[in-house]
C-alpha positions as CSV (number, residue, x, y, z in Angstrom):
1,M,26.5,-51.0,-17.9
2,N,23.6,-48.8,-18.5
3,G,25.6,-46.9,-20.9
4,L,27.1,-50.0,-22.4
5,N,23.6,-51.4,-23.0
6,I,22.7,-48.4,-25.2
7,L,26.0,-48.6,-27.3
8,P,25.4,-50.7,-30.6
9,S,29.2,-51.4,-30.5
10,Y,29.0,-53.4,-27.3
11,T,25.6,-55.1,-28.2
12,D,26.9,-56.0,-31.6
13,Y,30.3,-57.1,-30.6
14,F,28.9,-60.0,-28.3
15,T,25.6,-60.5,-30.5
16,L,23.6,-60.0,-27.6
17,T,20.1,-61.5,-27.1
18,T,17.7,-60.8,-24.2
19,A,19.3,-63.6,-22.3
20,T,23.0,-62.6,-22.8
21,L,22.3,-58.9,-22.2
22,S,20.7,-60.0,-18.7
23,L,23.7,-62.4,-18.1
24,N,26.2,-59.6,-18.8
25,T,24.7,-57.2,-16.7
26,A,23.5,-59.2,-13.7
27,T,26.5,-61.5,-13.0
28,V,28.1,-58.5,-11.0
29,W,25.3,-59.4,-8.4
30,V,26.6,-62.8,-8.3
31,G,30.2,-61.6,-7.4
32,S,28.8,-59.5,-4.8
33,M,26.6,-62.2,-3.1
34,L,29.8,-64.4,-2.8
35,A,31.4,-61.6,-1.0
36,G,28.2,-61.3,1.3
37,I,29.2,-64.9,2.4
38,L,32.8,-65.1,2.2
39,Y,34.0,-61.5,3.2
40,A,31.6,-60.8,6.0
41,K,34.0,-61.6,8.9
42,V,37.3,-60.3,7.1
43,P,36.8,-56.7,8.5
44,D,36.6,-58.3,11.9
45,W,39.7,-60.5,11.5
46,I,42.0,-58.2,9.9
47,G,40.5,-54.8,10.2
48,R,38.3,-52.2,8.4
49,R,41.1,-50.4,6.3
50,W,42.9,-53.5,4.9
51,S,39.3,-55.0,4.0
52,L,38.8,-52.0,1.9
53,F,42.3,-52.3,0.5
54,F,41.7,-55.8,-0.8
55,G,38.1,-55.1,-1.8
56,A,39.8,-52.5,-4.2
57,I,42.4,-54.8,-5.5
58,F,39.6,-57.3,-6.5
59,T,37.8,-54.8,-8.4
60,I,41.0,-53.5,-10.4
61,I,41.6,-57.2,-11.4
62,G,38.0,-57.5,-12.7
63,V,38.2,-54.3,-14.5
64,I,41.3,-55.3,-16.4
65,I,39.8,-58.5,-17.5
66,Q,36.5,-57.0,-18.5
67,T,38.5,-54.2,-20.7
68,A,40.4,-57.0,-22.5
69,S,37.4,-59.2,-22.8
70,Q,37.2,-61.3,-26.1
71,N,33.7,-63.2,-25.5
72,I,30.8,-63.5,-23.3
73,G,32.5,-65.9,-21.1
74,M,35.4,-63.5,-20.3
75,F,33.2,-60.6,-19.9
76,V,31.0,-62.3,-17.3
77,A,33.8,-63.7,-15.2
78,A,35.3,-60.2,-15.2
79,R,31.8,-59.0,-14.0
80,I,31.8,-61.4,-11.1
81,I,35.4,-60.5,-9.8
82,I,34.3,-56.7,-10.2
83,G,31.1,-57.7,-8.2
84,F,33.1,-59.5,-5.5
85,G,35.5,-56.4,-5.1
86,T,32.5,-53.8,-4.9
87,G,30.8,-56.3,-2.5
88,A,33.8,-56.4,-0.2
89,S,33.9,-52.6,-0.1
90,S,30.1,-52.5,0.4
91,I,30.7,-54.4,3.7
92,A,33.9,-52.7,4.8
93,G,33.1,-49.2,3.8
94,P,29.8,-48.5,5.7
95,V,31.2,-50.2,8.7
96,Y,34.4,-48.1,8.7
97,V,32.7,-44.8,7.9
98,S,30.0,-45.4,10.6
99,E,32.5,-46.6,13.4
100,T,35.2,-43.7,12.5
101,L,33.2,-40.4,11.7
102,P,31.7,-38.1,14.8
103,V,28.2,-38.2,15.1
104,R,27.8,-35.0,13.5
105,Y,29.2,-35.9,10.1
106,R,27.9,-39.6,10.0
107,A,24.9,-39.0,8.2
108,W,27.1,-37.0,5.5
109,G,29.8,-39.5,5.3
110,L,27.4,-42.5,4.8
111,G,25.1,-40.7,2.7
112,I,27.7,-39.4,0.3
113,F,29.0,-43.0,0.2
114,Y,26.1,-44.2,-1.8
115,D,25.3,-40.9,-3.3
116,F,28.7,-41.3,-5.5
117,W,26.6,-43.9,-7.2
118,Y,25.6,-41.0,-9.4
119,V,29.1,-39.7,-9.5
120,G,30.1,-43.1,-11.2
121,G,26.9,-43.2,-13.2
122,L,27.4,-39.5,-14.5
123,I,31.0,-40.2,-15.4
124,A,30.0,-43.5,-17.1
125,A,27.1,-41.7,-18.8
126,G,29.3,-39.1,-20.1
127,V,32.1,-41.2,-21.2
128,T,29.9,-43.7,-23.0
129,Y,28.1,-40.6,-24.7
130,G,31.7,-39.6,-26.0
131,T,33.0,-43.0,-27.1
132,A,29.7,-43.8,-29.0
133,K,31.3,-42.0,-31.8
134,M,34.3,-44.2,-32.0
135,D,34.3,-47.1,-34.6
136,S,36.6,-49.4,-32.7
137,T,35.5,-51.7,-29.8
138,W,37.2,-49.1,-27.5
139,A,33.7,-47.5,-27.5
140,W,32.9,-49.8,-24.5
141,R,36.6,-50.8,-23.6
142,L,37.4,-47.3,-22.4
143,P,34.3,-46.8,-20.2
144,S,35.0,-50.4,-18.8
145,A,38.8,-49.5,-17.9
146,L,37.5,-46.1,-16.2
147,Q,35.8,-48.2,-13.5
148,G,39.0,-48.8,-11.8
149,L,39.6,-45.4,-11.5
150,F,38.1,-44.8,-7.9
151,S,39.6,-48.1,-6.7
152,I,43.2,-46.8,-7.6
153,M,42.3,-43.4,-5.8
154,C,41.2,-45.7,-2.7
155,L,44.7,-47.4,-2.6
156,I,46.4,-44.0,-2.7
157,I,44.3,-42.5,0.2
158,L,44.1,-45.5,2.6
159,P,47.5,-45.2,4.0
160,F,46.8,-41.5,5.2
161,T,43.7,-42.5,7.0
162,P,43.2,-44.0,10.6
163,E,41.7,-47.4,11.4
164,S,38.1,-47.7,13.3
165,P,38.5,-46.6,17.0
166,R,35.8,-49.2,17.8
167,W,37.8,-52.0,15.9
168,L,41.3,-51.0,17.8
169,H,39.4,-50.9,21.0
170,S,38.1,-54.5,20.3
171,Q,41.5,-55.7,19.7
172,G,43.0,-54.3,22.9
173,R,44.6,-51.5,21.5
174,S,42.7,-48.8,23.4
175,A,45.4,-46.1,23.3
176,E,45.3,-46.1,19.6
177,A,41.5,-46.1,19.8
178,L,41.5,-43.0,21.8
179,V,44.2,-41.3,19.6
180,V,41.9,-41.7,16.8
181,L,38.8,-40.6,18.4
182,A,40.6,-37.5,19.4
183,Q,41.9,-36.8,15.8
184,T,38.4,-37.2,14.4
185,C,36.4,-35.6,17.2
186,A,38.4,-33.1,18.8
187,D,41.6,-32.2,16.5
188,G,43.7,-34.4,18.4
189,N,42.9,-33.3,21.9
190,V,42.3,-36.7,24.0
191,D,41.3,-34.6,27.0
192,D,38.2,-33.1,25.2
193,P,35.0,-34.0,27.0
194,T,33.3,-35.2,23.8
195,V,36.1,-37.6,23.3
196,Q,36.3,-38.9,26.8
197,V,32.5,-39.6,26.9
198,Q,32.6,-41.5,23.6
199,F,35.6,-43.6,24.8
200,R,33.7,-44.5,27.9
201,E,30.7,-45.3,26.0
202,I,32.7,-47.6,23.6
203,T,34.6,-49.3,26.3
204,D,31.4,-50.0,28.4
205,T,29.4,-51.0,25.6
206,L,31.9,-53.5,24.1
207,A,32.4,-54.9,27.8
208,F,28.7,-55.6,27.7
209,E,28.3,-57.2,24.3
210,K,31.3,-59.6,25.1
211,S,29.3,-60.6,28.2
212,Y,26.5,-61.8,26.1
213,E,27.9,-62.6,22.9
214,K,27.2,-66.3,21.8
215,P,30.0,-68.4,20.2
216,S,28.4,-68.1,16.8
217,F,26.1,-65.5,14.9
218,F,23.4,-68.2,14.3
219,K,23.1,-68.9,18.1
220,Q,23.0,-65.2,19.1
221,F,20.6,-64.7,16.4
222,L,18.1,-67.3,17.9
223,A,18.8,-66.2,21.6
224,S,18.5,-62.5,21.3
225,K,15.5,-60.5,20.2
226,S,17.4,-57.3,19.6
227,T,19.8,-59.2,17.3
228,R,17.0,-60.5,15.2
229,K,15.4,-56.9,15.3
230,R,18.6,-55.5,13.8
231,I,19.1,-57.9,11.3
232,F,15.4,-57.3,10.4
233,L,15.8,-53.6,9.9
234,S,19.2,-53.8,8.0
235,S,17.6,-56.5,5.7
236,T,14.6,-54.1,5.1
237,V,16.9,-51.6,3.6
238,A,18.7,-54.4,1.5
239,V,15.4,-55.5,-0.2
240,F,13.7,-52.1,-0.5
241,A,16.8,-50.5,-1.9
242,M,16.8,-52.7,-4.7
243,L,13.1,-53.4,-5.3
244,S,11.7,-50.1,-5.4
245,G,11.7,-50.0,-9.3
246,N,15.1,-48.1,-9.4
247,N,16.9,-50.8,-11.1
248,I,14.8,-50.9,-14.1
249,I,15.9,-47.3,-14.9
250,S,19.4,-47.9,-13.4
251,Y,20.4,-50.7,-15.8
252,Y,17.7,-50.7,-18.8
253,L,16.9,-47.1,-19.4
254,G,17.4,-47.7,-22.9
255,S,14.7,-50.5,-23.0
256,M,12.4,-48.1,-21.1
257,L,12.9,-45.1,-23.4
258,T,12.5,-47.2,-26.5
259,Q,8.9,-48.3,-24.8
260,A,8.1,-45.0,-24.0
261,G,8.6,-43.7,-27.8
262,V,12.1,-42.5,-27.5
263,T,14.0,-44.8,-29.9
264,D,17.3,-42.7,-31.1
265,S,20.3,-44.4,-29.2
266,T,22.0,-40.7,-29.2
267,T,18.9,-39.2,-27.5
268,Q,18.8,-42.0,-25.0
269,L,22.8,-41.6,-24.0
270,E,22.0,-37.7,-23.5
271,I,18.9,-38.4,-21.5
272,N,21.4,-40.7,-19.3
273,V,23.6,-38.2,-18.7
274,I,21.0,-35.5,-17.6
275,L,19.3,-38.2,-15.3
276,N,22.4,-39.1,-13.4
277,A,23.4,-35.4,-13.0
278,W,19.9,-34.7,-11.6
279,C,19.9,-37.8,-9.4
280,L,23.2,-36.8,-7.8
281,V,21.9,-33.2,-7.2
282,V,18.8,-34.7,-5.5
283,A,20.7,-37.2,-3.5
284,L,23.0,-34.7,-1.9
285,I,19.8,-32.5,-1.1
286,G,18.5,-35.9,0.8
287,T,21.8,-36.4,2.4
288,W,21.6,-33.0,3.9
289,L,18.1,-33.7,5.2
290,M,18.9,-36.9,6.9
291,E,20.0,-35.2,10.0
292,R,17.1,-32.6,9.9
293,V,14.2,-34.6,9.2
294,G,15.5,-37.9,10.2
295,R,15.9,-41.2,8.6
296,K,12.6,-42.7,9.1
297,T,10.5,-39.9,8.1
298,L,12.7,-39.2,4.9
299,A,12.4,-42.9,4.0
300,A,8.8,-42.7,4.2
301,I,8.4,-39.5,2.2
302,S,10.8,-41.0,-0.6
303,T,8.8,-44.4,-0.7
304,G,5.3,-42.5,-1.1
305,L,6.6,-40.4,-3.6
306,L,8.1,-43.1,-5.6
307,T,5.1,-45.2,-5.5
308,I,3.0,-42.4,-7.2
309,F,5.5,-41.8,-9.7
310,I,6.1,-45.4,-10.8
311,F,2.3,-45.8,-11.3
312,L,2.5,-42.7,-13.6
313,I,5.3,-44.1,-15.5
314,G,3.1,-47.2,-16.1
315,G,0.2,-45.6,-17.2
316,L,2.0,-43.0,-19.5
317,T,3.8,-45.9,-21.0
318,K,0.4,-47.8,-21.7
319,A,-1.1,-44.6,-23.1
320,Y,1.4,-43.2,-25.4
321,G,4.2,-46.0,-25.6
322,D,3.2,-46.9,-29.4
323,S,2.2,-43.5,-30.3
324,T,3.9,-40.6,-31.8
325,N,2.3,-37.9,-29.2
326,Q,5.3,-36.0,-28.3
327,S,3.6,-34.6,-25.4
328,G,3.0,-38.0,-24.0
329,I,6.5,-39.2,-24.6
330,Y,7.8,-36.1,-22.9
331,G,5.5,-36.7,-20.1
332,T,6.9,-40.2,-19.7
333,V,10.4,-38.9,-19.5
334,A,9.5,-36.5,-16.9
335,A,7.7,-38.9,-14.9
336,I,11.1,-41.2,-14.9
337,F,13.0,-38.2,-13.7
338,L,10.4,-37.8,-11.2
339,F,10.5,-41.3,-10.1
340,Q,14.4,-41.2,-9.8
341,G,14.5,-37.8,-7.9
342,A,11.8,-39.4,-5.4
343,Y,14.2,-42.6,-5.0
344,S,17.3,-40.4,-4.7
345,I,16.2,-38.0,-2.0
346,G,15.8,-40.9,0.4
347,W,16.6,-44.1,-0.4
348,T,20.0,-43.2,-2.2
349,P,21.6,-41.7,1.0
350,M,19.8,-44.2,3.2
351,T,21.2,-47.2,1.4
352,V,24.3,-47.6,3.5
353,L,23.5,-45.1,6.2
354,Y,20.8,-46.9,8.2
355,P,22.2,-50.7,8.2
356,P,25.6,-49.9,10.1
357,E,23.7,-47.6,12.5
358,V,21.1,-50.3,13.8
359,L,24.0,-53.0,13.9
360,N,25.7,-53.2,17.0
361,Y,29.4,-53.7,16.9
362,S,29.7,-57.5,17.7
363,I,27.4,-58.0,14.6
364,R,28.1,-55.1,12.4
365,S,30.4,-56.7,10.2
366,M,28.5,-59.9,9.9
367,G,25.2,-58.0,9.6
368,M,26.8,-56.1,6.8
369,G,27.5,-59.2,5.1
370,I,24.1,-60.5,5.3
371,Y,23.0,-57.2,4.0
372,C,25.4,-57.5,1.0
373,F,24.1,-60.9,0.2
374,L,20.5,-59.8,0.3
375,T,21.1,-56.5,-1.6
376,N,22.8,-58.5,-4.4
377,G,20.6,-61.4,-4.6
378,V,17.5,-59.3,-4.7
379,G,19.7,-57.2,-7.5
380,L,20.4,-60.4,-9.5
381,M,16.8,-61.4,-9.6
382,V,15.4,-57.9,-10.7
383,T,18.3,-57.2,-13.1
384,F,17.9,-60.8,-14.7
385,A,14.2,-60.6,-14.8
386,F,13.3,-57.3,-15.7
387,P,14.4,-57.5,-19.4
388,Y,12.0,-60.3,-19.9
389,A,9.2,-58.5,-17.9
390,L,9.6,-55.4,-19.9
391,D,9.4,-57.8,-23.2
392,A,6.4,-59.8,-22.1
393,I,4.0,-57.4,-20.0
394,S,5.5,-53.9,-20.7
395,W,3.9,-51.4,-18.5
396,K,2.3,-53.8,-16.3
397,T,5.7,-54.2,-14.8
398,Y,5.5,-50.9,-13.3
399,M,2.2,-51.4,-11.8
400,I,3.4,-54.9,-10.0
401,N,6.5,-52.8,-8.6
402,G,4.0,-50.1,-7.5
403,A,2.1,-52.6,-5.6
404,W,5.1,-53.8,-3.9
405,D,6.3,-50.1,-2.9
406,V,3.0,-49.6,-0.8
407,I,3.9,-52.6,1.2
408,E,7.7,-51.0,1.8
409,L,5.9,-48.0,3.1
410,V,4.0,-49.8,5.4
411,V,6.9,-51.7,7.0
412,V,9.0,-48.5,7.3
413,L,6.0,-46.6,9.2
414,V,5.5,-49.5,11.5
415,T,9.0,-51.0,12.3
416,W,11.5,-48.6,11.8
417,V,13.3,-46.7,14.6
418,E,15.0,-43.0,14.3
419,T,18.7,-42.8,14.8
420,K,19.6,-39.3,13.8
421,G,21.8,-37.5,16.4
422,R,23.0,-40.3,18.6
423,T,26.2,-42.2,18.9
424,L,26.3,-45.7,17.7
425,E,26.3,-46.5,21.3
426,E,23.1,-44.6,22.3
427,I,21.1,-46.0,19.2
428,D,21.7,-49.5,21.3
429,E,19.3,-48.3,24.0
430,D,16.2,-48.2,21.6
431,L,16.8,-51.8,20.3
432,D,18.1,-53.3,23.6
433,G,15.9,-51.3,25.8
434,Q,18.6,-50.3,28.3
435,R,21.7,-48.2,28.4
436,H,25.1,-50.2,28.5
437,T,27.1,-47.2,30.2
438,H,26.8,-44.8,32.7
439,A,28.5,-42.0,30.7
440,P,26.6,-38.9,30.2
441,R,24.9,-38.6,26.8
442,L,26.8,-36.9,24.1
443,Q,24.2,-34.5,23.5
444,T,24.2,-33.6,27.2
445,I,27.9,-32.6,27.0
446,L,27.5,-30.8,23.7
447,G,24.9,-28.5,25.6
448,V,27.2,-27.7,28.6
449,V,29.2,-24.6,28.0
450,P,32.8,-25.3,27.1
451,E,34.3,-23.8,30.3
452,E,32.1,-26.3,32.4
453,R,32.8,-29.4,30.3
454,A,35.9,-30.2,32.1
455,G,33.8,-30.5,35.6
456,V,31.7,-33.2,33.6
457,V,34.4,-35.3,32.7
458,E,36.0,-35.1,36.6
459,A,32.7,-36.2,37.5
460,L,32.5,-39.1,35.1
461,D,36.4,-39.9,36.3
462,L,35.1,-40.0,39.9
463,Q,32.1,-42.2,38.8
464,K,34.5,-44.7,37.0
465,D,36.7,-44.9,40.3
466,K,34.0,-45.6,42.3
467,E,32.6,-48.3,40.2
468,L,36.2,-49.7,40.2
469,E,36.2,-49.7,44.1
470,V,33.0,-51.5,44.2
471,S,34.0,-54.1,41.4
472,G,37.1,-54.6,43.4
473,A,35.4,-55.1,46.7
474,V,33.1,-57.7,44.9
475,V,36.1,-59.6,43.6
476,E,37.6,-59.7,47.1
477,V,34.2,-60.9,48.7
478,S,34.0,-63.4,45.8
479,K,37.5,-64.7,46.5
480,E,36.8,-65.0,50.6
């Protein structure tokens, strides 16, 4: 949409005003909000893979309608359907990746999940730059059609991927869950100690969650302090990822550049291509740092830097926006690049990395539904409001957003917990205040020399047998 909003062939075809420009751009969030409400429990009901399948189908349907749009009503309907499809994928995708990848790859998998925002942005920017030279409506219809490319790739790949081992275990398909764990963590070796330890962790933690799980999410939310803490932490990511100022640049770069003094549409499209390439590189660096620096530390660094740079954008826009001072104009563009870099190094990979980590299994899908609803609700608000704000108060928009970013930094520093290098079940210990398994920690197993790991597993099996004997004796006593 950023590229389309710069194309005269698109804005002229629909005779867009500020209101209809906002409407066409922002309604994708409406569809994603609906997905947050209607699709939240679907991954629990039919599995993570099938949920991804139907999310891709919805997206493809919306893409076809958008490409064929004849009026604003048809375009808006298409954007809502696309939003529903991408919202469904935003719920099922992070849940699937977090539950399936081994610990050492989880940060990379979930980080790249959202880093690919810039892959899509880079492709879209490059395509719209090329199609801008077309004289027909295909200048915007072709970029619209290419939105469906990755959904089609998803449908091709899904049959060759395993289901989430945690979902399989929760459905009573424990043998399949063990095989998937072995495939993803130990090249198919079900006797590998790391597989056995994680399988035991999953078994014990799921049993514990079922012991206190309430009949409805609402009752569990009211009864459990840790559930409220988990929802709060995931919600902070939903709000902060959308309200840090990045949405102005992601959707209305053309308006920003015009106010900064760059008015030529071709130059704006060129800047859009370069900006997306820059953000992709920085986001990949941030993903690499996630497992080294940690989620909380990198989020704080990212928020602190982007706060400085958004104030700088506001100041430079005020000083040079109406001038012909080339140095000032270039300085404003540089500040935009620095801001997007600061955002991309932390918040881009964090967007769908942190929420599924802090949500335990029983509320992970529902929690991601709430996350999706909030993300897209805030996205809808800022995407619809920012064109009016930029028209009405120009540079002051950035100053207001910068003040909000200061609050974000305080919340991250005070409330977040670190999750790097731990299994999903081990993260529960920080949030629940207790371990739900007697299995040794995975890091302990990884620190044991390979020749001695078998002994650790034998000890684990003996411990399990003793627990079963004790639990059996308790049952017999209770019967008597």
